[in-house]
Steps between C-alpha positions, in 0.01 A plus 500: 500500500212543741423842643401324820502135602287396795618206705216306664155387397323552829274782620751786492662402170182445305337810652796703379473341155126570475547871573787528253298306242198727539710806417602375156307775317696777671754648261792446738412130544409403144849382405597353838581130514377352828555145619417293805658178616197321643663236718237410762606173663626665818212748530325509836174514304534131421352418844288811552126530555340844473200621695621855575641642176326791335327407173571129533210262577520328838647152481727578205818290488834667450598230252204604286601865517849415380367334186218745439718808542755398236215397268343844559832668419541294182148562375470868588855618435660248262784739423647429844747216444444217745794267569366197689680216676833676541666585828736799527840409639709808423478873433801699382571833336386854568193712430426503131697181438411212730533133416252272674599135490253219563542124518422489127599827332623857547329833424610860461298772668533868589323457836381219722225455757559222754163374623563162660426400858688595815633151578852486635567247222540794265766400250547755224873554455589865466229626735613337827670816629159674512354240740401601852263355763132563428396799710132403536523122544553314826872428550438126543360483146843591361349712221712736297453809287713696255619838625295761321371854509134496394559184292819628337795276588759659270500679169290282268415242769159497667349261751130430563283304739617331818861515381468880511425474872121492489283263700365185341150611399377465144366856485826641627712301253276599211522864597875480527528360147264768369703768674819386326318500166389861544858595600623347173230676302596829661868436419416426139288819490809710570424519872145634458268317741274255323289188552267286292123473541230357277157659500157415365481863383782450248 
């Protein structure tokens, strides 16, 4: 049983995982089991080139970021369970007891974070009734988002990145994933606001 299972190995999903991973020394996170399904084949980063993203050298390829980010996660926070090469096809259950089914296996989790792209080819059974037109994309692009209130779709279900209704900018998607992570940390901390920073002074 995962405490949270992140769906998507792109910017928002891995950003969320990195923040959660960095909080592992906090008493309310120590025993949490966190997983991420790092399916990346449909990521818009596959064709991206970055010259305008904070902290990323000009000319960086999105395909490189995809590989480097999951490597970074594995090396820095190895306690985060990475599940590669699986595509989620179904979500069922309720908060505290979800079953996430992929093309290869199924997993139990108390909460989920959906962090895949905003393509209208979205195909996760059990979440279709949350779909609505993307509010910040041009109508002719046929983008979608999941109905949410500050990333919360329903009890135990979060959405991050462009699927949460944000514009397709790396910095925005990363911030969205980080925001969801801090919401989860706050939830696990009995509702007391929290976040996770590293410092050279510690």
